[in-house]
VOGU-3710 file (C-alpha; in Angstrom, 3 decimals, decimal comma):
1> xxxxxxxxxx> 0,000/0,000/0,000  1,383/3,364/-1,024  1,776/5,828/1,856  2,121/9,514/0,999  4,509/11,419/3,283  2,772/14,099/5,380  4,839/16,930/3,884  4,057/15,835/0,354  0,369/15,531/1,280  0,393/19,090/2,600
11> xxxxxxxxxx> 1,928/20,311/-0,638  -0,734/18,523/-2,690  -3,564/19,854/-0,505  -2,226/23,407/-0,757  -2,936/23,399/-4,512  -6,579/22,335/-4,122  -9,486/24,785/-4,130  -11,899/25,116/-1,207  -14,632/23,196/-3,067  -12,238/20,305/-3,739
21> xxxxxxxxxx> -11,090/20,221/-0,122  -14,696/20,123/1,003  -15,345/17,050/-1,148  -12,136/15,420/0,045  -13,167/15,873/3,685  -16,445/14,071/3,018  -15,089/11,090/1,084  -11,772/10,228/2,729  -11,197/9,589/6,427  -7,476/9,087/5,922
31> xxxxxxxxxx> -6,817/12,688/4,975  -9,768/14,250/6,787  -7,752/15,948/9,534  -5,180/17,529/7,239  -7,841/18,463/4,705  -9,795/20,216/7,431  -6,749/22,232/8,450  -6,232/23,383/4,873  -9,959/24,043/4,454  -10,009/26,161/7,621
41> xxxxxxxxxx> -6,961/28,085/6,443  -8,766/28,979/3,205  -11,282/30,911/5,332  -8,746/32,260/7,877  -10,019/29,995/10,663  -7,388/28,797/13,130  -7,577/25,930/15,593  -6,837/28,302/18,477  -10,024/30,237/17,673  -12,014/27,017/17,445
51> xxxxxxxxxx> -10,736/25,822/20,840  -11,558/29,190/22,416  -15,184/28,923/21,294  -15,077/32,279/19,460  -15,215/31,635/15,723  -15,243/34,173/12,903  -16,235/32,899/9,461  -17,036/34,534/6,105  -20,506/34,164/4,630  -19,486/31,401/2,231
61> xxxxxxxxxx> -18,287/29,071/5,014  -21,595/28,367/6,782  -21,224/24,651/6,020  -18,208/24,520/8,374  -20,212/25,454/11,489  -21,418/21,879/12,307  -17,885/20,548/11,798  -16,432/23,251/14,033  -19,049/22,503/16,697  -18,020/18,834/16,702
71> xxxxxxxxxx> -14,442/19,857/17,460  -15,388/22,360/20,169  -18,722/23,965/21,204  -19,159/27,421/19,700  -19,877/30,156/22,251  -19,780/33,098/19,859  -20,129/33,007/16,088  -19,133/36,056/14,033  -20,148/36,278/10,384  -18,286/38,614/8,056
81> xxxxxxxxxx> -20,040/39,341/4,729  -17,871/39,534/1,631  -20,117/42,111/-0,044  -22,846/44,619/0,850  -25,631/42,623/-0,823  -24,430/39,029/-1,080  -24,968/38,296/2,616  -28,710/38,763/2,198  -28,778/35,833/-0,198  -26,502/33,474/1,718
91> xxxxxxxxxx> -28,116/34,230/5,086  -31,104/32,092/4,124  -29,045/28,880/4,451  -27,706/29,693/7,921  -30,922/28,937/9,925  -31,136/25,418/8,491  -27,478/24,776/9,339  -27,844/26,090/12,903  -30,897/23,883/13,380  -28,694/20,775/13,160
101> xxxxxxxxxx> -26,466/21,718/16,130  -27,129/22,814/19,740  -27,998/26,422/20,413  -25,271/29,045/19,922  -25,808/31,787/22,545  -24,139/34,622/20,639  -24,168/35,340/16,889  -22,698/38,528/15,404  -23,283/39,615/11,788  -20,797/42,332/10,847
111> xxxxxxxxxx> -20,959/44,744/7,962  -23,828/46,967/6,774  -27,056/45,130/7,531  -30,660/45,931/6,710  -32,814/43,388/8,481  -35,970/44,748/6,885  -34,850/43,585/3,441  -33,579/40,184/4,562  -36,184/37,426/5,013  -33,564/35,133/6,550
121> xxxxxxxxxx> -33,076/37,232/9,703  -36,433/36,236/11,233  -35,710/32,557/10,546  -32,269/32,976/12,058  -33,709/34,410/15,294  -36,216/31,561/15,479  -33,396/29,042/14,981  -31,388/30,621/17,821  -34,358/30,716/20,211  -36,655/27,945/21,310
131> xxxxxxxxxx> -38,635/27,671/18,060  -39,670/31,309/18,248  -41,425/31,032/21,626  -38,977/33,267/23,519  -39,703/36,976/23,863  -37,357/39,230/21,905  -35,823/42,522/23,043  -34,709/44,860/20,238  -32,184/47,656/20,787  -31,257/50,111/18,030
141> xxxxxxxxxx> -30,042/53,718/18,338  -31,749/54,149/21,681  -34,992/52,599/20,403  -36,027/49,623/22,546  -38,746/47,250/21,385  -40,205/44,235/23,119  -42,112/41,572/21,199  -43,715/38,311/22,249  -45,028/35,495/20,056  -48,571/36,387/18,995
151> xxxxxxxxxx> -51,300/34,130/17,779  -52,822/36,858/15,658  -51,246/39,825/13,848  -51,750/43,284/15,390  -53,892/45,933/13,741  -51,772/48,323/11,691  -53,572/51,622/11,893  -53,606/54,214/9,141  -52,342/57,504/10,534  -55,019/60,184/10,586
161> xxxxxxxxxx> -54,114/63,807/9,770  -54,395/66,390/12,499  -56,946/69,135/11,982  -55,481/72,624/12,688  -57,836/73,565/15,534  -55,672/76,481/16,632  -56,279/78,193/13,260  -60,063/78,380/13,755  -60,029/81,124/16,386  -59,287/84,111/14,116
171> xxxxxxxxxx> -61,248/82,775/11,135  -64,890/83,212/10,245  -67,265/80,270/10,156  -67,387/80,208/6,364  -63,627/79,981/5,986  -63,555/77,245/8,628  -66,111/75,214/6,677  -64,054/75,593/3,507  -60,994/74,306/5,379  -62,952/71,317/6,657
181> xxxxxxxxxx> -63,836/70,058/3,156  -60,314/68,877/2,111  -59,753/67,596/5,633  -62,850/65,376/5,437  -61,877/64,209/1,928  -58,609/62,930/3,371  -60,014/61,510/6,625  -63,021/59,549/5,361  -61,032/57,073/3,178  -58,539/56,525/5,987
191> xxxxxxxxxx> -61,316/55,896/8,476  -62,809/53,317/6,100  -59,418/51,610/5,790  -59,023/51,468/9,571  -62,495/49,946/9,963  -61,673/47,385/7,260  -58,460/46,453/9,058  -60,342/45,956/12,321  -62,822/43,635/10,602  -59,953/41,739/8,964
201> xxxxxxxxxx> -58,219/41,342/12,322  -61,429/40,032/13,931  -61,837/37,527/11,102  -58,279/36,252/11,551  -58,755/36,038/15,298  -61,893/33,896/15,039  -61,419/31,892/11,850  -57,832/32,395/10,648  -54,915/29,974/11,174  -52,250/30,719/13,806
211> xxxxxxxxxx> -49,366/32,927/12,758  -46,061/31,516/11,652  -43,432/31,700/14,461  -41,495/34,243/12,408  -44,471/36,577/11,857  -44,091/38,647/15,050  -40,336/38,815/14,534  -40,768/40,019/10,951  -43,173/42,718/12,151  -40,751/43,912/14,847
221> xxxxxxxxxx> -37,865/43,989/12,363  -39,476/46,762/10,352  -37,067/49,687/10,048  -34,247/47,966/11,919  -30,794/48,466/10,432  -27,260/49,198/11,548  -23,575/48,606/10,935  -23,816/45,225/12,667  -26,409/42,936/14,210  -25,897/40,788/17,301
231> xxxxxxxxxx> -28,288/38,040/18,404  -27,834/36,809/21,992  -29,763/34,217/23,945  -29,931/35,560/27,498  -30,574/33,016/30,240  -29,425/32,221/33,731  -30,582/31,261/37,213  -34,078/32,594/37,924  -34,098/34,245/34,483  -36,789/33,392/31,958
241> xxxxxxxxxx> -34,893/33,005/28,682  -35,255/35,749/26,093  -33,467/36,836/22,919  -31,556/40,121/22,729  -31,079/41,590/19,243  -28,768/44,609/19,099  -28,192/46,816/16,061  -25,068/48,939/16,418  -24,412/51,969/14,255  -22,164/54,984/14,050
251> xxxxxxxxxx> -24,795/57,389/15,395  -25,095/58,563/18,977  -26,950/55,982/21,053  -29,015/56,751/24,145  -30,159/53,886/26,319  -32,897/54,366/28,899  -33,865/51,545/31,251  -37,414/52,898/31,586  -38,223/50,933/28,439  -37,441/47,667/30,252
261> xxxxxxxxxx> -40,598/47,667/32,357  -41,805/44,480/30,668  -38,822/42,533/31,942  -38,482/41,156/35,429  -35,710/42,354/37,720  -33,660/39,216/37,018  -34,123/39,672/33,270  -33,143/43,345/33,460  -29,974/42,453/35,336  -29,153/39,748/32,794
271> xxxxxxxxxx> -29,785/42,230/29,979  -27,400/44,732/31,551  -24,665/42,084/31,713  -25,235/40,943/28,108  -25,806/44,256/26,311  -22,729/45,631/24,560  -23,138/48,738/22,398  -19,351/49,206/22,218  -18,220/52,715/21,285  -21,695/53,789/20,169
281> xxxxxxxxxx> -23,215/54,376/23,619  -23,276/58,074/24,479  -25,935/58,443/27,199  -27,106/55,950/29,815  -30,157/56,612/31,995  -30,930/54,157/34,803  -34,436/54,822/36,052  -35,674/54,532/39,596  -36,361/51,212/41,309  -34,081/49,245/38,957
291> xxxxxxxxxx> -31,872/48,239/41,915  -28,979/47,107/39,728  -26,009/45,486/41,391  -23,119/47,963/41,641  -20,565/45,482/40,281  -22,817/44,678/37,323  -23,278/48,381/36,584  -19,539/49,020/36,788  -18,930/46,102/34,437  -21,410/47,629/31,976
301> xxxxxxxxxx> -19,658/50,999/32,195  -16,318/49,267/31,670  -17,560/47,891/28,330  -18,629/51,378/27,178  -15,643/53,715/27,608  -17,143/56,289/25,209  -19,972/57,139/27,607  -20,397/60,903/27,979  -23,572/61,245/30,056  -24,620/59,039/32,971
311> xxxxxxxxxx> -27,929/59,614/34,756  -28,713/57,543/37,853  -32,127/58,087/39,411  -32,914/57,242/43,052  -33,153/53,474/43,451  -31,074/52,772/40,342  -28,463/50,859/42,375  -29,088/48,351/45,136  -27,828/49,976/48,333  -26,739/46,585/49,711
321> xxxxxxxxxx> -24,317/46,171/46,789  -22,560/49,455/47,658  -20,672/47,587/50,391  -19,158/45,158/47,861  -15,635/45,826/46,666  -15,639/45,941/42,829  -13,053/43,893/40,962  -13,182/46,161/37,900  -11,475/49,544/38,102  -13,193/51,518/35,378
331> xxxxxxxxxx> -11,950/54,870/34,120  -14,511/56,766/32,079  -12,223/59,266/30,403  -14,999/60,789/28,277  -17,673/61,123/30,950  -18,522/64,838/31,155  -22,010/64,801/32,747  -23,025/62,827/35,822  -26,371/62,895/37,598  -26,641/60,728/40,678
341> xxxxxxxxxx> -28,045/60,570/44,206  -25,571/61,609/46,864  -25,200/58,071/48,216  -23,819/56,802/44,874  -21,298/59,607/44,328  -18,352/58,056/46,257  -18,694/54,851/44,211  -19,333/56,297/40,725  -17,463/59,609/40,644  -13,904/58,181/40,980
351> xxxxxxxxxx> -14,355/56,646/37,512  -15,147/60,010/35,893  -12,390/62,391/36,871  -13,082/64,537/33,796  -16,688/65,318/34,746  -17,576/68,925/33,967  -21,212/69,025/35,135  -22,232/67,186/38,309  -25,847/66,906/39,460  -26,345/65,585/43,008
361> xxxxxxxxxx> -29,828/64,521/44,067  -30,344/64,936/47,807  -33,080/62,533/48,877  -32,069/62,247/52,532  -34,215/63,367/55,433  -33,224/66,542/57,361  -31,596/64,388/60,070  -29,254/62,560/57,684  -28,808/65,290/55,044  -26,052/67,036/57,003
371> xxxxxxxxxx> -23,817/63,985/57,207  -24,574/62,699/53,682  -24,047/65,997/51,887  -20,944/66,944/53,884  -19,410/63,534/53,196  -20,295/63,805/49,494  -18,752/67,258/49,079  -15,649/66,126/50,935  -15,371/63,155/48,561  -15,688/65,449/45,547
381> xxxxxxxxxx> -12,971/67,727/46,930  -10,699/64,716/47,410  -11,281/63,396/43,886  -11,004/66,767/42,167  -7,947/68,824/43,137  -7,595/72,529/42,401  -6,772/71,835/38,725  -10,031/70,136/37,877  -12,475/69,784/35,019  -15,484/70,213/37,298
391> xxxxxxxxxx> -16,992/73,609/36,528  -20,695/73,331/37,356  -22,308/71,770/40,428  -26,082/71,341/40,726  -27,693/70,322/44,027  -31,226/68,981/43,615  -32,862/69,303/47,024  -35,983/67,162/47,071  -38,991/67,668/49,313  -37,670/65,064/51,755
401> xxxxxxxxxx> -34,625/67,245/52,527  -36,711/70,232/53,791  -33,561/72,184/54,611  -30,880/74,030/52,660  -27,289/72,728/52,645  -25,783/75,703/54,484  -28,128/75,037/57,414  -26,665/71,551/57,837  -22,927/72,132/57,557  -20,870/72,770/60,662
411> xxxxxxxxxx> -17,700/74,829/60,850  -15,620/71,649/61,151  -17,127/70,281/57,940  -16,163/73,381/55,968  -12,689/73,723/57,451  -11,775/70,090/56,805  -10,193/70,878/53,440  -13,361/70,267/51,448  -13,154/73,398/49,298  -14,112/72,940/45,640
421> xxxxxxxxxx> -11,782/75,347/43,849  -12,857/74,544/40,301  -16,608/75,116/40,696  -17,508/78,359/38,952  -21,282/77,870/38,650  -23,423/76,589/41,521  -27,133/75,834/41,033  -29,683/74,886/43,679  -32,958/73,209/42,744  -35,104/73,804/45,838
431> xxxxxxxxxx> -38,331/71,817/45,874  -39,663/73,102/49,209  -40,562/76,488/50,684  -37,679/78,830/51,349  -37,577/80,794/54,624  -35,938/84,172/55,208  -33,958/82,797/58,162  -32,247/80,340/55,817  -29,954/83,100/54,487  -28,045/83,746/57,711
441> xxxxxxxxxx> -25,544/80,909/57,295  -24,909/81,278/53,560  -21,702/83,391/53,873  -20,030/80,670/55,927  -21,168/77,894/53,559  -19,949/79,662/50,394  -16,429/79,245/51,736  -16,529/75,828/50,097  -16,491/77,545/46,677  -13,675/80,119/46,626
451> xxxxxxxxxx> -13,842/80,584/42,832  -17,626/80,823/42,545  -18,834/83,115/39,771  -22,620/82,607/39,806  -25,323/81,124/42,005  -28,621/80,051/40,443  -31,855/79,146/42,202  -34,272/76,980/40,206  -37,933/76,681/41,089  -40,260/79,264/42,573
461> xxxxxxxxxx> -39,577/78,264/46,167  -37,893/81,605/47,002  -40,572/84,289/47,469  -40,179/87,444/45,399  -39,858/89,586/48,533  -36,898/87,551/49,831  -34,863/87,431/46,617  -33,164/90,831/46,990  -32,088/90,120/50,539  -30,748/86,716/49,529
471> xxxxxxxxxx> -28,855/88,156/46,551  -27,237/90,831/48,742  -26,164/88,241/51,302  -24,524/86,170/48,586  -22,796/89,216/47,069  -21,218/90,071/50,410  -20,233/86,443/51,032  -18,251/85,775/47,875  -14,517/85,313/48,291  -11,738/84,914/45,769
481> xxxxxxxxxx> -13,886/86,193/42,891  -13,354/89,622/41,390  -16,246/91,962/40,751  -15,685/91,658/36,994  -15,973/87,838/37,080  -18,931/87,766/39,476  -22,192/87,277/37,562  -24,447/87,508/40,591  -27,443/85,525/41,799  -30,138/84,467/39,337
491> xxx> -33,592/83,059/39,984  -35,259/80,761/37,448  -38,922/79,941/37,931
//
């Protein structure tokens, strides 16, 4: 029996095309291993990537996915299209291939994608979920959608034009009637179409067949597009499995957790750990009562170093997790705006040393406000030295505070080296009634801000008769600021 030396076999295999190597892998066990290595090299797939579970393949190599999965389970599959339009054609074969292997939890399709024009995307999502029965969360350019499998299609309303009611006041009755004629000509056909769609929906609900599993996904895909598309299967302990589809683009992305009200707390936490908008995320708003774990939130911020605005509402972070020591030391070099309750400031602010605008929400009671606010300002003074980026400080005093900050500070708190030299603009949002006696301690408290140039009061809590006296007290209390740089006290109702 003739035995070909391994080196000579490698030379022969190097001259074969990818189609010939594919046939050779299927018909000969003797050369299967070496043929696979050459076939993988044709598509720039290395064995180290296969063993790591993170595989990147071009669109023409879908047939290799089952073979790769037999060698090592695939944790993340990245698909790189070879052309702007060809991927739409070849994507139709991928769902059938993925249906022959266990579920891949993470699939990334790179390159310009337009899911609306690709019928294979809905089938792909169904193949990656449990036969289309999992709810799907869609994230694109700050737009968050949530869709569940539906037995019947929703009613798609025809948008009705808005009649210009504000233009009727100065017009006579005759002119108004003339204006109503074209409006009715437009509205009546649209009303008939809406009624017809309601009747059609009722017919489908009572007599029509159930929808295809991909129908609700196809409906939710309308208008979705981006520079890449990522499909993740999110699951975990006490988490009902759902599918996360993320479209990333080059535009500014704003993500607001208020749109996650349909998810449970466990699902929201799992979403926060799985979502990755990379360099596209610009603004993050964590609404109240989310109670995210601090370490999970820091990990999310670590994956988005381009974040510029961070807004944390009261209850956004679980207070019990504030005692945990984070393993990730995040530095948000681009963070310029931070809004947060005072209790979160010592844990979040050290990551954003280039913050220019800081909004502190004071939700403490009058008994604990003194200690909390003094500790927070001392922390800010420690983080930001005299050469700092912090220029504007806003204190949002809620109704629970019921007292102004200069009525809570003691002389020891102010003299403890907690001066904020860089703050030039100080704003107070007072949400309770201001009293004339509250102005007596303001000169001593303004010693915290030696370079202060303006003081703004927001809200109508300061009576008009007390504003002049308060402005004069502040003018006499300023230190370190010249008369030319001082812009005075302003009141904004």
